[in-house]
FIMAR-110387 format. One record per residue (C-alpha): residue number from 1; z, y, x. Coordinates in Angstrom, 1 decimal, always signed. Layout:
<nodes>
node nr=NUM Z=Z Y=Y X=X .
...
</nodes>
This chain:
<nodes>
node nr=1 Z=+72.6 Y=-39.0 X=-9.9 .
node nr=2 Z=+70.5 Y=-37.9 X=-12.6 .
node nr=3 Z=+71.7 Y=-38.7 X=-16.2 .
node nr=4 Z=+69.7 Y=-40.3 X=-18.9 .
node nr=5 Z=+68.4 Y=-37.3 X=-20.7 .
node nr=6 Z=+67.0 Y=-35.7 X=-17.5 .
node nr=7 Z=+65.2 Y=-38.7 X=-16.7 .
node nr=8 Z=+63.7 Y=-39.1 X=-20.3 .
node nr=9 Z=+62.4 Y=-35.6 X=-20.0 .
node nr=10 Z=+61.0 Y=-36.2 X=-16.7 .
node nr=11 Z=+58.9 Y=-39.3 X=-17.9 .
node nr=12 Z=+57.8 Y=-37.2 X=-21.0 .
node nr=13 Z=+56.6 Y=-34.5 X=-18.7 .
node nr=14 Z=+54.7 Y=-37.0 X=-16.6 .
node nr=15 Z=+53.4 Y=-38.9 X=-19.5 .
node nr=16 Z=+52.1 Y=-35.6 X=-21.1 .
node nr=17 Z=+50.7 Y=-34.5 X=-17.6 .
node nr=18 Z=+48.9 Y=-37.7 X=-17.1 .
node nr=19 Z=+47.4 Y=-37.7 X=-20.8 .
node nr=20 Z=+45.7 Y=-34.3 X=-20.0 .
node nr=21 Z=+44.4 Y=-35.5 X=-17.0 .
node nr=22 Z=+43.0 Y=-38.8 X=-18.3 .
node nr=23 Z=+41.6 Y=-36.6 X=-21.2 .
node nr=24 Z=+39.8 Y=-34.2 X=-18.9 .
node nr=25 Z=+38.3 Y=-37.0 X=-16.8 .
node nr=26 Z=+37.1 Y=-38.9 X=-20.0 .
node nr=27 Z=+35.4 Y=-35.8 X=-21.3 .
node nr=28 Z=+33.8 Y=-34.9 X=-17.8 .
node nr=29 Z=+32.6 Y=-38.7 X=-17.4 .
node nr=30 Z=+31.2 Y=-38.8 X=-20.8 .
node nr=31 Z=+29.3 Y=-35.7 X=-20.3 .
node nr=32 Z=+27.8 Y=-36.8 X=-17.1 .
node nr=33 Z=+26.8 Y=-40.1 X=-18.8 .
node nr=34 Z=+25.0 Y=-38.2 X=-21.7 .
node nr=35 Z=+23.2 Y=-36.0 X=-19.1 .
node nr=36 Z=+22.0 Y=-39.1 X=-17.1 .
node nr=37 Z=+20.7 Y=-40.6 X=-20.5 .
node nr=38 Z=+18.9 Y=-37.4 X=-21.4 .
node nr=39 Z=+17.5 Y=-37.2 X=-18.0 .
node nr=40 Z=+16.0 Y=-40.9 X=-17.9 .
node nr=41 Z=+15.0 Y=-40.7 X=-21.5 .
node nr=42 Z=+13.1 Y=-37.2 X=-21.4 .
node nr=43 Z=+12.1 Y=-37.0 X=-17.7 .
node nr=44 Z=+13.5 Y=-33.5 X=-17.6 .
node nr=45 Z=+16.9 Y=-31.8 X=-17.2 .
node nr=46 Z=+18.2 Y=-30.6 X=-20.6 .
node nr=47 Z=+20.8 Y=-28.1 X=-21.0 .
node nr=48 Z=+23.4 Y=-27.7 X=-23.8 .
node nr=49 Z=+22.5 Y=-25.3 X=-26.8 .
node nr=50 Z=+24.6 Y=-22.4 X=-27.3 .
node nr=51 Z=+25.7 Y=-24.1 X=-30.7 .
node nr=52 Z=+27.5 Y=-27.2 X=-31.4 .
node nr=53 Z=+24.4 Y=-28.9 X=-32.8 .
node nr=54 Z=+24.1 Y=-32.5 X=-31.5 .
node nr=55 Z=+27.5 Y=-32.6 X=-29.6 .
node nr=56 Z=+30.3 Y=-35.1 X=-30.1 .
node nr=57 Z=+33.8 Y=-34.4 X=-31.0 .
node nr=58 Z=+34.9 Y=-34.5 X=-27.5 .
node nr=59 Z=+32.3 Y=-32.3 X=-26.1 .
node nr=60 Z=+33.1 Y=-29.8 X=-28.9 .
node nr=61 Z=+36.8 Y=-29.9 X=-28.1 .
node nr=62 Z=+35.9 Y=-29.4 X=-24.3 .
node nr=63 Z=+33.5 Y=-26.5 X=-24.9 .
node nr=64 Z=+36.2 Y=-24.8 X=-27.0 .
node nr=65 Z=+39.0 Y=-25.6 X=-24.6 .
node nr=66 Z=+37.0 Y=-24.1 X=-21.6 .
node nr=67 Z=+36.1 Y=-21.1 X=-23.9 .
node nr=68 Z=+40.0 Y=-20.5 X=-24.6 .
node nr=69 Z=+40.6 Y=-20.9 X=-20.8 .
node nr=70 Z=+37.8 Y=-18.4 X=-20.1 .
node nr=71 Z=+39.6 Y=-15.7 X=-22.4 .
node nr=72 Z=+42.8 Y=-16.1 X=-20.9 .
node nr=73 Z=+41.2 Y=-15.6 X=-17.4 .
node nr=74 Z=+39.6 Y=-12.5 X=-18.4 .
node nr=75 Z=+43.2 Y=-11.3 X=-19.2 .
node nr=76 Z=+44.6 Y=-12.4 X=-16.2 .
node nr=77 Z=+41.7 Y=-11.3 X=-13.7 .
node nr=78 Z=+43.1 Y=-9.0 X=-11.1 .
node nr=79 Z=+41.9 Y=-5.5 X=-11.0 .
node nr=80 Z=+41.5 Y=-5.3 X=-7.1 .
node nr=81 Z=+37.9 Y=-6.4 X=-6.0 .
node nr=82 Z=+39.4 Y=-7.7 X=-2.6 .
node nr=83 Z=+41.4 Y=-10.3 X=-4.4 .
node nr=84 Z=+38.8 Y=-11.5 X=-6.7 .
node nr=85 Z=+36.1 Y=-11.7 X=-4.0 .
node nr=86 Z=+38.5 Y=-13.9 X=-1.8 .
node nr=87 Z=+39.0 Y=-16.2 X=-4.7 .
node nr=88 Z=+35.4 Y=-16.3 X=-5.5 .
node nr=89 Z=+34.7 Y=-17.2 X=-1.7 .
node nr=90 Z=+37.3 Y=-20.0 X=-1.9 .
node nr=91 Z=+35.6 Y=-21.3 X=-5.1 .
node nr=92 Z=+32.1 Y=-21.4 X=-3.4 .
node nr=93 Z=+33.8 Y=-23.4 X=-0.3 .
node nr=94 Z=+35.2 Y=-25.6 X=-2.8 .
node nr=95 Z=+31.8 Y=-26.2 X=-4.4 .
node nr=96 Z=+32.4 Y=-24.3 X=-7.7 .
node nr=97 Z=+29.3 Y=-22.2 X=-8.1 .
node nr=98 Z=+29.3 Y=-21.6 X=-11.6 .
node nr=99 Z=+29.1 Y=-17.9 X=-12.9 .
node nr=100 Z=+32.5 Y=-17.8 X=-14.6 .
node nr=101 Z=+34.1 Y=-19.9 X=-12.2 .
node nr=102 Z=+36.6 Y=-17.2 X=-10.9 .
node nr=103 Z=+37.5 Y=-16.4 X=-14.4 .
node nr=104 Z=+38.1 Y=-20.0 X=-15.5 .
node nr=105 Z=+40.4 Y=-20.2 X=-12.3 .
node nr=106 Z=+42.6 Y=-17.5 X=-13.4 .
node nr=107 Z=+42.5 Y=-18.8 X=-16.9 .
node nr=108 Z=+43.6 Y=-22.2 X=-15.7 .
node nr=109 Z=+46.7 Y=-20.7 X=-13.8 .
node nr=110 Z=+47.8 Y=-18.9 X=-16.9 .
node nr=111 Z=+47.3 Y=-21.6 X=-19.1 .
node nr=112 Z=+49.2 Y=-24.0 X=-16.8 .
node nr=113 Z=+51.9 Y=-21.6 X=-16.1 .
node nr=114 Z=+52.6 Y=-21.4 X=-20.0 .
node nr=115 Z=+51.7 Y=-25.3 X=-20.7 .
node nr=116 Z=+54.3 Y=-26.7 X=-18.2 .
node nr=117 Z=+57.4 Y=-24.8 X=-19.1 .
node nr=118 Z=+56.7 Y=-25.3 X=-22.9 .
node nr=119 Z=+56.5 Y=-29.3 X=-22.3 .
node nr=120 Z=+59.7 Y=-28.9 X=-20.2 .
node nr=121 Z=+61.4 Y=-27.2 X=-23.2 .
node nr=122 Z=+60.0 Y=-29.5 X=-25.9 .
node nr=123 Z=+61.1 Y=-32.5 X=-23.9 .
node nr=124 Z=+64.5 Y=-31.1 X=-23.1 .
node nr=125 Z=+65.0 Y=-30.1 X=-26.9 .
node nr=126 Z=+64.1 Y=-33.8 X=-27.7 .
node nr=127 Z=+66.3 Y=-35.5 X=-25.1 .
node nr=128 Z=+69.4 Y=-33.1 X=-25.7 .
node nr=129 Z=+68.7 Y=-32.9 X=-29.7 .
node nr=130 Z=+68.4 Y=-29.3 X=-29.6 .
node nr=131 Z=+71.4 Y=-28.6 X=-27.4 .
node nr=132 Z=+71.1 Y=-25.8 X=-24.9 .
node nr=133 Z=+71.7 Y=-27.3 X=-21.2 .
node nr=134 Z=+72.5 Y=-25.4 X=-18.3 .
node nr=135 Z=+69.9 Y=-27.3 X=-16.1 .
node nr=136 Z=+66.9 Y=-26.3 X=-18.1 .
node nr=137 Z=+66.5 Y=-22.8 X=-17.0 .
node nr=138 Z=+65.9 Y=-23.5 X=-13.4 .
node nr=139 Z=+63.7 Y=-26.4 X=-14.5 .
node nr=140 Z=+61.6 Y=-24.1 X=-16.5 .
node nr=141 Z=+61.4 Y=-21.4 X=-13.8 .
node nr=142 Z=+60.2 Y=-24.2 X=-11.4 .
node nr=143 Z=+57.7 Y=-25.7 X=-13.7 .
node nr=144 Z=+56.3 Y=-22.2 X=-14.3 .
node nr=145 Z=+55.5 Y=-21.7 X=-10.5 .
node nr=146 Z=+54.3 Y=-25.2 X=-10.2 .
node nr=147 Z=+51.7 Y=-24.6 X=-13.1 .
node nr=148 Z=+50.8 Y=-21.2 X=-11.7 .
node nr=149 Z=+50.0 Y=-22.4 X=-8.1 .
node nr=150 Z=+48.9 Y=-25.8 X=-9.2 .
node nr=151 Z=+45.1 Y=-24.6 X=-9.1 .
node nr=152 Z=+45.8 Y=-23.0 X=-5.7 .
node nr=153 Z=+46.9 Y=-26.5 X=-4.4 .
node nr=154 Z=+43.9 Y=-28.3 X=-6.1 .
node nr=155 Z=+41.2 Y=-25.7 X=-4.6 .
node nr=156 Z=+42.6 Y=-26.1 X=-1.1 .
node nr=157 Z=+42.5 Y=-29.8 X=-1.4 .
node nr=158 Z=+39.0 Y=-29.5 X=-2.7 .
node nr=159 Z=+38.0 Y=-27.4 X=+0.2 .
node nr=160 Z=+39.4 Y=-29.7 X=+2.9 .
node nr=161 Z=+37.9 Y=-32.7 X=+1.3 .
node nr=162 Z=+34.6 Y=-31.1 X=+0.8 .
node nr=163 Z=+34.4 Y=-29.9 X=+4.5 .
node nr=164 Z=+35.5 Y=-33.4 X=+5.7 .
node nr=165 Z=+32.7 Y=-34.9 X=+3.8 .
node nr=166 Z=+30.2 Y=-32.5 X=+5.4 .
node nr=167 Z=+31.5 Y=-33.1 X=+8.7 .
node nr=168 Z=+30.9 Y=-36.7 X=+8.1 .
node nr=169 Z=+27.4 Y=-36.5 X=+7.0 .
node nr=170 Z=+26.2 Y=-33.6 X=+9.0 .
node nr=171 Z=+25.4 Y=-35.5 X=+12.2 .
node nr=172 Z=+23.3 Y=-37.9 X=+10.5 .
node nr=173 Z=+21.4 Y=-35.2 X=+8.9 .
node nr=174 Z=+20.9 Y=-33.4 X=+11.9 .
node nr=175 Z=+19.5 Y=-36.6 X=+13.7 .
node nr=176 Z=+17.1 Y=-37.2 X=+10.7 .
node nr=177 Z=+16.1 Y=-33.8 X=+11.1 .
node nr=178 Z=+15.4 Y=-34.2 X=+14.6 .
node nr=179 Z=+13.3 Y=-37.4 X=+13.9 .
node nr=180 Z=+11.3 Y=-35.3 X=+11.2 .
node nr=181 Z=+10.7 Y=-32.3 X=+13.5 .
node nr=182 Z=+9.6 Y=-34.6 X=+16.4 .
node nr=183 Z=+7.4 Y=-36.4 X=+14.0 .
node nr=184 Z=+5.3 Y=-33.2 X=+13.4 .
node nr=185 Z=+7.0 Y=-31.8 X=+10.5 .
node nr=186 Z=+7.8 Y=-28.1 X=+10.2 .
node nr=187 Z=+11.3 Y=-26.8 X=+9.8 .
node nr=188 Z=+11.0 Y=-26.4 X=+6.1 .
node nr=189 Z=+9.4 Y=-29.7 X=+5.4 .
node nr=190 Z=+12.0 Y=-31.4 X=+7.5 .
node nr=191 Z=+14.8 Y=-29.7 X=+5.4 .
node nr=192 Z=+13.4 Y=-30.9 X=+2.3 .
node nr=193 Z=+13.0 Y=-34.4 X=+3.6 .
node nr=194 Z=+16.7 Y=-34.3 X=+5.0 .
node nr=195 Z=+17.9 Y=-33.0 X=+1.4 .
node nr=196 Z=+16.1 Y=-35.7 X=-0.4 .
node nr=197 Z=+17.8 Y=-38.2 X=+2.0 .
node nr=198 Z=+21.3 Y=-36.8 X=+1.5 .
node nr=199 Z=+21.1 Y=-36.9 X=-2.3 .
node nr=200 Z=+22.3 Y=-40.3 X=-2.2 .
node nr=201 Z=+24.7 Y=-40.5 X=+0.6 .
node nr=202 Z=+26.7 Y=-37.1 X=+0.7 .
node nr=203 Z=+26.6 Y=-35.0 X=-2.3 .
node nr=204 Z=+28.2 Y=-31.8 X=-0.8 .
node nr=205 Z=+25.8 Y=-31.7 X=+2.0 .
node nr=206 Z=+22.8 Y=-32.2 X=-0.6 .
node nr=207 Z=+24.0 Y=-29.4 X=-2.7 .
node nr=208 Z=+24.2 Y=-26.9 X=+0.4 .
node nr=209 Z=+20.9 Y=-27.8 X=+1.5 .
node nr=210 Z=+19.5 Y=-27.8 X=-2.0 .
node nr=211 Z=+20.7 Y=-24.2 X=-2.2 .
node nr=212 Z=+19.1 Y=-23.3 X=+1.1 .
node nr=213 Z=+15.7 Y=-24.6 X=+0.0 .
node nr=214 Z=+16.1 Y=-23.0 X=-3.3 .
node nr=215 Z=+16.6 Y=-19.7 X=-1.3 .
node nr=216 Z=+13.6 Y=-20.0 X=+0.8 .
node nr=217 Z=+11.5 Y=-20.8 X=-2.1 .
node nr=218 Z=+12.7 Y=-17.6 X=-3.8 .
node nr=219 Z=+11.3 Y=-15.6 X=-1.1 .
node nr=220 Z=+14.5 Y=-14.9 X=+1.1 .
node nr=221 Z=+13.8 Y=-15.0 X=+4.9 .
node nr=222 Z=+14.8 Y=-17.9 X=+6.8 .
node nr=223 Z=+17.4 Y=-15.9 X=+8.9 .
node nr=224 Z=+19.2 Y=-14.7 X=+5.9 .
node nr=225 Z=+19.1 Y=-18.0 X=+4.1 .
node nr=226 Z=+20.5 Y=-20.0 X=+7.2 .
node nr=227 Z=+23.4 Y=-17.3 X=+7.6 .
node nr=228 Z=+24.0 Y=-17.8 X=+3.7 .
node nr=229 Z=+24.3 Y=-21.5 X=+4.5 .
node nr=230 Z=+26.8 Y=-20.9 X=+7.3 .
node nr=231 Z=+28.9 Y=-18.7 X=+5.2 .
node nr=232 Z=+29.0 Y=-21.2 X=+2.2 .
node nr=233 Z=+29.9 Y=-24.0 X=+4.5 .
node nr=234 Z=+32.3 Y=-22.1 X=+6.9 .
node nr=235 Z=+32.2 Y=-24.9 X=+9.5 .
node nr=236 Z=+31.9 Y=-24.5 X=+13.3 .
node nr=237 Z=+29.2 Y=-27.0 X=+13.6 .
node nr=238 Z=+27.0 Y=-25.5 X=+11.0 .
node nr=239 Z=+27.6 Y=-21.9 X=+12.4 .
node nr=240 Z=+26.5 Y=-23.1 X=+15.8 .
node nr=241 Z=+23.4 Y=-24.7 X=+14.5 .
node nr=242 Z=+22.4 Y=-21.8 X=+12.3 .
node nr=243 Z=+22.7 Y=-19.7 X=+15.6 .
node nr=244 Z=+20.6 Y=-22.1 X=+17.3 .
node nr=245 Z=+17.8 Y=-22.0 X=+14.6 .
node nr=246 Z=+17.8 Y=-18.2 X=+14.4 .
node nr=247 Z=+17.7 Y=-17.7 X=+18.2 .
node nr=248 Z=+14.9 Y=-20.4 X=+18.1 .
node nr=249 Z=+13.0 Y=-18.6 X=+15.5 .
node nr=250 Z=+13.2 Y=-15.3 X=+17.4 .
node nr=251 Z=+12.2 Y=-16.3 X=+20.7 .
node nr=252 Z=+9.6 Y=-18.9 X=+19.8 .
node nr=253 Z=+11.1 Y=-21.9 X=+21.7 .
node nr=254 Z=+10.7 Y=-25.6 X=+21.0 .
node nr=255 Z=+12.7 Y=-26.5 X=+17.7 .
node nr=256 Z=+12.4 Y=-30.2 X=+18.2 .
node nr=257 Z=+14.0 Y=-29.7 X=+21.8 .
node nr=258 Z=+16.6 Y=-27.3 X=+20.8 .
node nr=259 Z=+17.6 Y=-29.8 X=+17.8 .
node nr=260 Z=+17.8 Y=-32.7 X=+20.2 .
node nr=261 Z=+20.3 Y=-31.0 X=+22.6 .
node nr=262 Z=+22.3 Y=-29.9 X=+19.7 .
node nr=263 Z=+22.4 Y=-33.4 X=+18.1 .
node nr=264 Z=+23.6 Y=-34.8 X=+21.5 .
node nr=265 Z=+26.3 Y=-32.3 X=+21.6 .
node nr=266 Z=+27.5 Y=-32.8 X=+18.3 .
node nr=267 Z=+27.4 Y=-36.6 X=+18.8 .
node nr=268 Z=+29.6 Y=-36.0 X=+21.7 .
node nr=269 Z=+32.1 Y=-33.7 X=+19.8 .
node nr=270 Z=+32.3 Y=-36.5 X=+16.9 .
node nr=271 Z=+33.4 Y=-38.9 X=+19.5 .
node nr=272 Z=+36.0 Y=-36.6 X=+20.9 .
node nr=273 Z=+37.3 Y=-36.0 X=+17.4 .
node nr=274 Z=+37.4 Y=-39.8 X=+16.9 .
node nr=275 Z=+39.6 Y=-40.1 X=+20.2 .
node nr=276 Z=+41.7 Y=-37.3 X=+19.2 .
node nr=277 Z=+42.4 Y=-38.9 X=+15.7 .
node nr=278 Z=+43.1 Y=-42.1 X=+17.5 .
node nr=279 Z=+45.5 Y=-40.3 X=+20.0 .
node nr=280 Z=+47.5 Y=-38.7 X=+17.0 .
node nr=281 Z=+47.9 Y=-42.2 X=+15.1 .
node nr=282 Z=+51.0 Y=-43.2 X=+17.0 .
node nr=283 Z=+52.9 Y=-40.0 X=+16.5 .
node nr=284 Z=+52.0 Y=-40.2 X=+12.7 .
node nr=285 Z=+53.0 Y=-43.8 X=+12.5 .
node nr=286 Z=+56.5 Y=-43.0 X=+14.0 .
node nr=287 Z=+58.1 Y=-41.5 X=+10.7 .
node nr=288 Z=+57.0 Y=-44.5 X=+8.4 .
node nr=289 Z=+58.2 Y=-47.0 X=+11.2 .
node nr=290 Z=+61.7 Y=-45.3 X=+11.5 .
node nr=291 Z=+62.0 Y=-44.8 X=+7.8 .
node nr=292 Z=+60.7 Y=-48.0 X=+6.3 .
node nr=293 Z=+59.9 Y=-50.8 X=+8.9 .
node nr=294 Z=+62.9 Y=-50.6 X=+11.2 .
node nr=295 Z=+65.7 Y=-50.7 X=+8.5 .
node nr=296 Z=+64.0 Y=-53.9 X=+7.1 .
node nr=297 Z=+63.9 Y=-55.4 X=+10.5 .
node nr=298 Z=+67.6 Y=-54.3 X=+11.1 .
node nr=299 Z=+68.5 Y=-55.8 X=+7.7 .
node nr=300 Z=+66.3 Y=-59.3 X=+8.3 .
node nr=301 Z=+67.9 Y=-59.5 X=+12.0 .
node nr=302 Z=+71.4 Y=-58.2 X=+11.9 .
node nr=303 Z=+72.1 Y=-59.2 X=+8.2 .
node nr=304 Z=+73.2 Y=-62.9 X=+8.7 .
node nr=305 Z=+75.0 Y=-62.0 X=+11.8 .
node nr=306 Z=+77.0 Y=-59.4 X=+10.0 .
node nr=307 Z=+77.7 Y=-61.8 X=+6.9 .
node nr=308 Z=+78.9 Y=-64.5 X=+9.4 .
node nr=309 Z=+81.4 Y=-61.8 X=+11.2 .
node nr=310 Z=+82.4 Y=-60.6 X=+7.8 .
node nr=311 Z=+83.4 Y=-64.3 X=+6.9 .
node nr=312 Z=+85.2 Y=-64.9 X=+10.0 .
node nr=313 Z=+87.3 Y=-61.6 X=+9.9 .
node nr=314 Z=+88.1 Y=-62.6 X=+6.2 .
node nr=315 Z=+89.2 Y=-65.9 X=+7.4 .
node nr=316 Z=+91.4 Y=-64.3 X=+10.0 .
node nr=317 Z=+92.9 Y=-61.9 X=+7.8 .
node nr=318 Z=+93.9 Y=-64.6 X=+5.3 .
node nr=319 Z=+95.7 Y=-66.6 X=+8.0 .
</nodes>
């Protein structure tokens, strides 16, 4: 069993971690609200000035905080280009497209690796009243590794969630593209229309299509822009669609017919994935049933019987 000082330290650690998370969410939400208000008021997308003029206290603190983490990232950034390019590619898949996203990522790893052990030391010192405990050393080591690898776990979670959102909205976007092309629109016009429709329903898919449109407007060839789209999304369905569009553009076949066939195949695959998930559901429910439901049933069904048996046994023992 855990002693009371250890429980107090764990509660203090969780409280500080939740406070940091809530502060970050508050700053991010306030910035988004001010961004929307400026856009509605002036009709244009305004950017933050390099200086701190017109910023609130929380925005200034957030700006200095991000700057400090970025400076830590400059110190901790790996020297090898392979590791940096791999992290940059993973950040692109997670949806982080800022210029200094890689540096901020390494800075966050260093910051959390320092913050969590510091919180553990402070909480242990408060709980034990400045007495050195034997248990504090492994806790500090564990908290260091947790803080260092926490951005990796978050990035993997973000990549999986983003890919899932794209897979959920991609068949609908493809059906809408088929309708637009069959109505007489060109491929570029159909992409513009699909992008506008995905803006309110699927933000990750909207961002990817928006990047594709910007690359086409900048003069990039359609083949290279589509290949960049496939690399950014890193999904099998998107890769097959990009290959289909490139081959259709190369051989001059009907885009509408090709998109119709591909849409039907994607709809079939979506139905198969739903059936696969339904088939896996009983296996996934087995562990919660064994650990939580069955013991409750046993207690509810056998509990009164065992109580009666125990009373009878006690009566016979007394005689």
